[in-house]
N, C-alpha and C positions, 0 to 999 in steps of 0.2 A: 021116423029117428028124432029123436029131441035134442035140440040145440042147448050149446051150453053159453049161457048170457054172461060178459065180463063189463063189468060197471069202471066207468072211465074217472077218477078223482079229479072232477073241472074243478071244485071247490078249490083244492089245492095248488093246481096251478093257474088259477086268477089270482091268490095269494101271492104266489111268485112272481109275477108278473105286476103288479101292483107295488110291492117291495120294493122291484128293481127300478120301476119307472120311479119311485120318489126318491132312491138312493143315489141316481145320479145327478139330478139338478142340486141335490142335496152337497155332495160331493165337491160340483162346481161351484158352487156358494161357498165353501170352506175354502178352497184353491185361490179363488179372488180375494176371500178376507183376508188370507194368508200374504198374497202376493202385496194387497193395499198396506197392509204391517210391517211386511217388508221395507214397502219403498217409503213409507213413512220415518222408519226410525233411520235409514240411510238418510234421508234429505236431510231431517233433522240434523243428522251427524255433520253430513258436511257443513252445511248451513253454522252449526253451531261450534263444532268444537276450531279450539284456537289454531289448531295445525293447518290450517286453509284458509287463514287471515291473511289477506295483502298486507305485507307491512311498509315500514319507511321506507324512503328511496335513500341510495347511497349515492351523494351529490356526485361523487369521481364516476359513477357507470360502472363502478368494479363487482367482480363474482358476488359479493354481499347484495347487491342491486336485485329487487325482487322483480325488474325490467330486462328483458333481453329484445334492445331494439335496433334492428338491422334495416340497412338501405339508407341511411340519414345522413345527410352532410352539410346539409341547410338550414333544416329545419331546427330551432331553436327547442332542445329537448323540455326545457320546461313548460314550453306549450301544449309537446304530447303529455307529459306529464299531468297538466294542468286538467287533460280529460277525465282522468283516473281518479280525481280527487275525493270523490264522493265515494269510491270503493276503498280507499286507507281505512285498515282496522275490520274490514269485513271480508267474509267467505269469497275466493274469488268461485265457487259455485254460485254466485247469487247476480255475479258480474253480467250486465246485461250486454254479451258482444256485437251486438248487430246495430247495438243505442250508441254503444262508445266507438265501433266505429265509422258509424256518419259524425260522429263528432269531429274526429278525427279529419275527414275528409272535409270537415269547414276549416282548415287550417291552411294560408293561402298555397306553401310548399309541397304540400301534398295531393298528390295526384291518385294515387291507391293506397288500400291501406288495409291490411288483416289482424285480425287480434284471436291468439291463442292461449287458452289455460297450458298452464307448465303444473302437472300439480308434483305437488301440493301445493304451494302456496308460491305462484311464479306467474308471471304472464309474458308471449312472447308478441313485438309488434312487429310488422314489417311492414316497411314503407317506399312507395314507389314516386319519386322526386318528380316536381316540374321541370322542366329545361325552359331557361330564358334563353329567348333569344333577342335581346334590345333591352337598354336603357330606355326610360320614358321618363317626359317630364311632366311632370303633372301640375295645375295651375291652383295656388293654393287658395283656399275659401277668404272669403271677404273682400277678393279683387284686387291683392295684392300685386306686387310685379314678380316676386318670388315665385319660386317653383318647389313642389319637392322631387324628387329624384327617385323613382324606383327602377324593377325588372319587372319583365312584362314576358309570356312564355308566348307559344304559337294560336292558343285557344284564349287570348286574350285576357287572362288572369293575371292580376297584377300583384307581382312578387315584393317582400319585402327584403332592403338590402343586405344580406350577412354580412356581421360585421368583419371578418376576417377574409373577405375571398376576394377574387380581383377577375373580370369578365372584360375579354376585349372584342364588344359590340357594338353596333351601331346605336345611336340615341334618336329616340322620335318624339316630336311633339306632335300636339293636337287633338291627343288623346288624354280623358277626363276621367274620373273615377265614378261619374253620376250615369257615364253611359252604359247602355246594355254591355253586356258580354259578347253577344254577337256583332256587334257595334264596333266593339276594340278589335274580335277578331280578324275581322273583313279591313280593318286598318293594318294590322299587323300583316295579315297576308300581303296585301299588296307590297308593304315595305319588304319584306322578305324576294315577293319577285322582281322588284327594283335590284336589290341588293347582286340575287345570283343572277339577272342579264346583265349587269355593269363589270361583274366580275371584280379584276385586279384596281377596275376606278373607285372602286367604295371605299377602300383606302384616305382619299382624297376627300371626303365628304365628312364633314364636322356634324349633320342633322339631316334629317326626315322628317319634314311634315305633311304630315297624311291627315291633316284638319279634313281637310277636301280629299276623297278617295277618287275625285273625277279628273283631279289635278295635284299630283302629289308635286313638292316642292322640295331641293335640297340647297344645304349651304356649304360654300367650300371656299375655300383660299386659295385667290389665285393671281400672282404676281402681286405678292404684300397688300392684298385688297377683299374683302371678303364679300361675295356676291351670296345671291339667290336664284337659282333657277326651277323656273315652271317647267316639269317634264309633263305636264297629259297623266295620262293614264296607260300611256303605250309606248312602244319605239322609243324605250327608255335608253337602250345603249345607241342607238345612231344620233339620236337628237344629242344626246352629252356629246358625243364624240365629233361630232359636226359643230358644235360649239367649240371645243376645245381646239377643233384645229383650228378654226378662225378667229379666237377669241382675241392675238394682236391687233386685228384690221378691224373687228367690232370696240375693240376697248379706242382705237384710234377715232371710230367716229364717234363715241360716249364716251368721252372719258370720265364724267364721274357718275354714269350708270351702276347700281348696286342689284338692280334685279332686271332678268333678264327672262321671257317668255318666248319660250323655244316650241309653242306647238306647234308652230305655222311652219310647212316647209321650204315656203322658198324667199321668209326673213326672220328677223329676230327684232321683237318689240322689247325695247327698252326704257329706264324709268330711273329717277336718281333715287330714289327711298319709299321702301315697300312698307303699310301699316301692317305689325306680326297680328296674329291673333295670339290671344291670352289662352 
């Protein structure tokens, strides 16, 4: 019996496979090229179209302002807007959000900040401000006797006083601008601990000297005389209350004394004058 021979068209099949594997990469390249072209056109449109340009600020901060600023009570508006001065007249698309946020964080009152684009041509800035915990008398450079008065927060950040704000806070001395932030933070922390420990007696204190964290001093008026009390770094309430309870007797024994060392449990050391630290 003879067998029928069937020839397979291998040549045609190979050609189709070659075309198929050639067209797939070509289609992929065309898609990438189309995506790049589309991206380039959109990028050029967002960067160059005046519709997206950041305009000048409304001095009154009204509806016409391109800035929506939230969370601000004490941070000067001009300081915030100064961060964005390079962006006026440019597209908000080109604005470097992270860089502008870092610049906002360099402002003393700003603890946290976020910057968002509001299309087509506005910005939203949200600020979390620092909370002052005390006034601080800062010695003026040059050795003069006068000092600048500023505010300070719990982290040791020195804050410029707002022009129309009122705070009922203790006054600290012994803090300097040139001190590290951590050094200032430690001094503020011990002053806060003192105020919290002595409670209502803090209202009688006019000044807290934290120049030496191992020996905190307080200044207050007693019976018409301003005295300085050395309290050390612990047992603030017990030492202060004991002194106040016995002050009439102490004054009879040392009528001219203005400086009292309360760090010793069995006695009070008194002297007539104190060499104040600048």
